[in-house]
C-alpha positions in Angstrom: 41.8 58.2 -7.0 41.6 54.8 -6.5 40.4 55.1 -3.1 37.4 57.3 -4.3 36.2 54.1 -6.4 36.8 51.9 -3.4 34.4 54.6 -2.0 31.9 54.6 -4.7 31.6 50.3 -4.8 30.6 50.7 -1.0 28.1 52.6 -1.6 26.9 50.6 -4.4 27.1 47.4 -2.8 25.4 48.7 0.5 22.7 49.8 -2.0 22.1 47.0 -3.3 21.8 45.2 0.1 19.3 47.9 1.2 17.3 47.4 -1.8 17.2 43.2 -1.3 15.7 43.9 2.7 13.3 46.7 1.5 12.1 44.2 -1.3 11.6 40.9 1.4 9.2 43.6 3.4 7.9 45.0 0.2 6.8 41.4 -0.6 5.2 41.1 2.7 2.9 43.9 2.6 1.9 43.4 -0.9 0.7 39.4 -0.2 -1.6 41.0 2.3 -5.4 42.4 1.5 -7.9 42.4 -0.5 -5.4 43.8 -3.8 -2.5 41.6 -3.0 -0.8 40.4 -6.0 1.0 36.9 -5.1 3.0 37.0 -8.1 4.5 39.7 -7.6 5.6 39.1 -4.1 7.0 35.7 -5.2 8.9 37.1 -7.6 10.7 39.6 -5.0 11.2 37.2 -2.1 12.7 34.6 -5.0 15.2 37.4 -5.6 15.9 38.0 -1.9 16.2 34.4 -1.4 19.2 34.3 -3.8 21.1 36.9 -3.1 24.4 36.5 -0.7 22.7 39.5 1.8 19.5 38.4 2.6 19.1 34.4 1.8 20.3 33.7 5.4 18.4 36.2 7.0 15.4 34.6 8.6 12.7 37.2 7.8 13.0 36.6 4.5 12.7 32.8 4.3 9.6 33.5 7.1 8.2 36.2 4.1 8.9 33.9 1.6 6.3 31.2 3.8 4.4 34.2 4.9 3.6 34.8 1.2 2.3 31.4 0.5 -0.1 31.5 3.7 -1.5 34.3 2.2 -2.6 32.8 -0.8 -3.5 29.9 0.8 -5.8 31.7 3.4 -7.3 33.9 0.8 -8.6 30.5 -1.1 -10.1 29.3 1.9 -11.8 32.6 2.8 -13.5 31.6 -0.7 -14.5 28.5 1.1 -15.4 29.7 4.2 -17.8 32.5 2.1 -19.3 29.2 0.2 -17.6 30.2 -2.8 -15.8 27.7 -4.8 -12.0 27.8 -4.5 -9.2 27.2 -6.7 -8.1 24.0 -5.2 -4.8 23.3 -7.2 -4.1 27.0 -6.4 -4.4 26.5 -2.5 -3.3 23.4 -1.6 -0.4 24.2 -4.0 -0.1 27.1 -2.3 -0.3 25.6 1.5 2.6 22.5 0.4 5.0 25.6 0.2 4.7 27.1 3.3 6.5 24.1 5.3 9.9 24.3 3.8 10.3 27.9 4.3 9.3 28.2 7.8 11.8 25.3 8.3 14.6 26.9 7.3 13.3 30.5 8.8 13.0 28.5 12.1 16.4 27.0 11.9 17.8 30.5 10.9 15.9 31.9 13.7 17.6 30.0 16.3 20.7 31.5 15.7 22.7 33.1 18.8 23.1 37.2 18.2 26.4 38.7 19.1 26.7 38.1 23.2 25.5 34.5 22.4 21.6 34.7 23.0 18.9 33.2 21.1 16.0 35.6 20.6 13.8 34.4 18.4 11.4 37.7 16.0 9.8 34.9 13.9 8.8 31.8 15.9 5.8 32.8 17.3 4.2 33.5 14.4 5.9 29.9 12.6 4.3 28.4 15.1 0.8 30.4 15.1 0.4 29.9 10.9 1.6 26.3 11.5 -1.0 25.5 14.1 -3.8 27.2 12.3 -3.2 25.5 9.1 -2.4 21.9 10.2 -5.5 20.3 9.6 -5.7 21.3 6.2 -2.9 19.3 5.3 -5.4 16.2 5.3 -7.4 18.0 3.3 -4.9 18.7 0.5 -3.2 15.0 0.7 -7.3 13.7 0.2 -7.2 16.4 -3.0 -4.1 14.8 -4.5 -4.8 11.3 -3.5 -8.5 11.5 -4.9 -6.5 12.8 -7.9 -4.2 9.9 -8.2 -1.6 11.9 -7.3 0.2 9.9 -5.5 3.4 11.4 -5.2 2.2 14.9 -4.0 -0.6 13.1 -1.5 2.4 11.2 0.1 4.3 14.4 0.5 1.6 16.0 1.8 0.6 13.9 4.2 4.4 13.6 5.0 4.1 17.1 5.9 1.5 17.1 8.1 3.2 14.7 10.4 6.4 16.9 9.9 4.3 19.7 11.4 3.7 17.3 14.5 6.8 16.4 15.0 8.1 19.9 15.2 10.1 21.1 18.6 8.0 24.4 18.5 5.0 22.3 19.2 6.3 19.9 21.6 3.8 19.2 24.9 1.0 21.4 22.3 -2.5 19.7 21.3 -0.9 19.7 17.1 1.9 17.3 18.7 -1.1 14.4 19.6 -0.8 11.3 18.3 -4.5 11.5 17.8 -6.8 9.5 15.5 -5.8 12.4 13.0 -2.1 11.6 13.3 -2.5 7.9 12.9 -5.1 8.5 9.6 -2.5 10.3 7.6 0.0 8.2 8.3 -1.6 5.3 7.1 -2.7 7.1 3.8 0.8 8.3 3.5 1.9 4.4 3.8 -0.8 3.9 1.1 -0.2 6.6 -1.2 3.9 4.9 -0.8 2.9 1.6 -2.0 1.1 3.4 -5.3 5.3 5.1 -6.2 6.6 1.3 -7.2 9.6 2.2 -4.5 9.2 -0.9 -2.2 11.8 0.9 -0.1 10.1 3.8 0.4 6.9 2.3 1.1 8.1 -0.5 3.6 9.4 2.6 5.8 6.2 4.3 5.9 4.2 1.3 6.4 6.8 0.4 9.4 5.7 4.0 10.6 2.4 3.0 10.6 1.7 -0.7 11.8 2.0 0.1 15.2 -0.6 2.2 15.1 -4.3 1.1 16.0 -5.4 2.4 12.9 -6.4 -0.3 10.2 -3.3 -2.4 11.0 -4.5 -5.7 9.5 -4.1 -3.8 6.3 -0.8 -2.4 6.8 -0.1 -5.1 7.7 -0.9 -7.1 4.2 0.6 -4.1 2.4 3.7 -4.8 4.3 3.7 -8.1 3.5 3.2 -7.4 -0.4 5.8 -5.1 -0.7 8.5 -7.6 0.7 7.5 -9.8 -2.0 8.2 -7.6 -4.2 11.2 -7.5 -3.3 11.9 -11.3 -2.7 12.4 -10.5 1.2 11.2 -14.0 2.1 12.1 -13.7 5.8 10.4 -10.4 6.5 6.9 -12.2 4.5 7.7 -14.7 7.1 8.3 -12.8 10.0 5.2 -10.2 9.3 2.7 -13.1 8.4 3.7 -14.8 11.8 3.0 -11.1 13.4 -0.4 -10.8 11.3 -1.4 -14.1 12.4 -0.7 -13.0 16.1 -2.3 -9.8 16.0 -5.4 -10.9 13.9 -6.1 -14.3 14.5 -9.1 -14.8 12.9 -7.8 -13.4 9.0 -7.8 -16.0 6.6 -4.3 -14.1 4.6 -1.8 -14.9 6.9 -2.6 -18.3 7.5 -2.7 -19.0 3.7 0.0 -17.5 2.8 1.9 -18.4 5.5 1.0 -22.1 4.8 2.2 -21.4 1.3 5.2 -20.0 2.8 6.2 -23.1 4.2 4.9 -25.5 1.8 7.1 -23.7 -1.4 9.7 -24.1 1.6 9.5 -27.4 2.1 8.4 -26.9 5.7 5.2 -29.5 5.4 5.0 -30.3 8.5 5.4 -27.2 10.0 2.3 -26.4 7.6 0.4 -29.6 9.0 0.4 -28.4 12.6 -0.2 -24.7 11.5 -3.6 -25.9 9.7 -4.2 -28.6 13.1 -3.8 -25.5 15.7 -6.5 -23.7 13.6 -9.2 -27.0 12.7 -9.1 -27.1 16.3 -10.0 -23.7 17.1 -12.6 -23.4 14.5 -13.1 -27.0 13.2 -16.4 -26.1 10.7 -14.0 -23.8 8.5 -14.5 -25.3 5.0 -11.1 -24.1 4.0 -8.8 -25.1 6.4 -9.9 -28.9 5.4 -9.3 -28.1 2.0 -5.7 -26.8 2.2 -4.5 -29.4 4.8 -5.5 -32.1 1.7 -3.5 -30.1 -0.8 -1.0 -30.3 1.8 -1.2 -33.8 2.2 -1.6 -34.4 -1.9 1.5 -31.8 -3.0 3.8 -32.1 0.6 3.9 -35.7 1.3 2.4 -37.3 -1.5 -0.5 -38.8 0.7 -3.5 -38.9 -1.6 -5.6 -41.2 1.1 -5.3 -38.6 3.5 -5.2 -35.7 0.9 -9.1 -37.4 -0.1 -10.1 -37.8 3.3 -10.2 -34.1 3.6 -11.3 -32.8 0.7 -14.1 -35.1 1.3 -14.7 -33.5 4.8 -14.4 -29.6 3.2 -17.4 -31.1 1.2 -19.6 -32.2 3.8 -19.1 -29.0 5.7 -19.4 -27.0 2.4 -21.0 -29.1 -0.6 -20.5 -26.1 -3.1 -17.3 -25.1 -2.3 -15.6 -25.0 -5.5 -11.8 -25.8 -4.4 -12.6 -28.8 -2.6 -14.8 -29.8 -5.7 -12.2 -29.8 -8.2 -9.0 -31.0 -5.8 -11.3 -33.8 -5.0 -11.6 -34.6 -8.4 -8.4 -34.1 -9.3 -7.3 -37.2 -6.7 -9.5 -39.2 -8.7 -9.2 -38.2 -11.8 -5.1 -38.3 -11.3 -5.2 -42.2 -9.8 -7.8 -42.9 -12.7 -4.9 -41.7 -15.8 -2.1 -43.7 -13.3 -4.7 -46.2 -13.3 -5.2 -46.4 -17.3 -1.3 -45.9 -17.7 -0.6 -49.5 -15.4 -3.1 -51.1 -17.7 -1.7 -50.2 -20.9 1.5 -51.8 -20.0 -0.3 -55.4 -19.6 -0.3 -57.8 -22.3 -2.6 -60.4 -20.8 -6.4 -59.4 -21.8 -8.3 -60.2 -19.3 -5.8 -58.2 -16.9 -5.6 -55.4 -18.7 -9.7 -55.4 -18.8 -9.9 -55.5 -15.2 -7.4 -53.0 -15.2 -8.8 -50.3 -17.2 -11.8 -51.0 -15.8 -10.4 -49.6 -12.4 -9.4 -46.7 -13.9 -12.7 -46.1 -15.3 -14.1 -46.6 -11.8 -11.5 -43.7 -10.7 -12.5 -41.4 -13.7 -16.6 -42.2 -12.9 -16.2 -40.9 -9.1 -13.8 -37.9 -10.5 -16.8 -36.6 -13.1 -19.7 -35.7 -10.6 -17.1 -33.1 -8.6 -15.3 -31.2 -12.2 -19.2 -31.0 -13.4 -19.9 -29.5 -10.5 -17.3 -27.5 -10.5 -17.8 -25.7 -13.8 -21.3 -24.9 -13.1 -19.9 -22.5 -10.8 -16.9 -21.6 -12.9 -18.4 -22.0 -16.7 -15.2 -21.0 -18.1 -12.7 -22.7 -15.7 -10.6 -24.1 -18.5 -9.0 -26.3 -15.7 -12.5 -28.1 -15.3 -12.7 -28.6 -19.1 -10.1 -30.4 -20.1 -10.0 -32.7 -17.0 -13.9 -33.3 -17.9 -12.6 -33.7 -21.7 -10.2 -36.3 -20.7 -13.1 -38.4 -18.6 -15.4 -38.0 -21.3 -12.9 -39.3 -23.6 -12.1 -42.4 -21.5 -15.5 -43.3 -20.4 -16.8 -43.3 -24.2 -19.6 -40.6 -23.7 -19.4 -39.5 -26.9 -21.8 -36.2 -27.0 -20.7 -34.9 -24.3 -17.0 -35.1 -25.3 -18.0 -33.3 -28.7 -19.5 -30.4 -26.5 -17.0 -29.9 -24.0 -14.7 -29.8 -27.4 -16.5 -26.8 -29.1 -17.0 -25.3 -26.1 -13.1 -25.3 -25.3 -12.7 -24.2 -29.2 -14.7 -21.5 -29.2 -13.1 -20.0 -26.0 -9.4 -20.6 -27.4 
């Protein structure tokens, strides 16, 4: 009796196995043609993927990808016929194909009982992925425009993975062409939107050596290293960026700031001298040089000279206007402080007079700067102090009123 029951059990197991293999074929069949039922096909293949008898069969995984490709193709056909496809359905199906096919390909490479590899599905996998490859760009763009940056990144990564699959070695799909470089760039940009600096840095590092928008890639990369306070890599890529893009001010100015913040003012001066020799009519370089002398060396004489040179080149350069005004203003404040320490009336008047002369020198620079940036509170604060010390009561009251309104 026990022997009979055991035989029956074996028959039941064999029937279950056969049923799952049949379900795989059925799923493939009902995903074809105009009357395809993709949801039903997915339900059938899902059970086969979970079943011990079929989950290691390459056909199961191939058919799972095939079903998704059929749904993608059905929606794409609408597009080719001038109809409106369901883009969410279309691109969602497209993104499901590769994971299934990657597993199918791996299982398809296993040797048989005689140790020989006789793949059954690799050719079809290559054909489908090769045909679909370019559409991953459209899918990534679709998710990118929808601001779903995680999906955009994942889809762009799928495009790159397909390019690098061994089945495409030597094929046009494997070419590192303009599409490949564009996708690398936008994958990296999408990664920068995910608040994951490690992921962003990895993607940007991969993209930085291509010719597509490398200047932008370097600036993104520097920003990501700044977010994690990695000053060594910030400086490294600022230097690389300046070498690759010598006309891009971003690298120069940030590298100078890096030198200043790390008390390497001599290095900042030498770098500025180099770029000024190369571009002697750039007002911004002289302004920055003035700030290095002012903040780094407390050398106000040289600072004044460089700010003045900047304005000689570009008279309305607002940063240089305010910087030169600040030099005079601060000297006036210091001189007034010294005068207030003097007990002798005549000497006090002489020194306070010198302070007022410095305030008068500062006045036109701050007034001109405020004309260009009428809401800049720093300029208003300086002018209020100047008006007060020069007894310019009407102007003082006007600036006070403006500041109170803003506050």
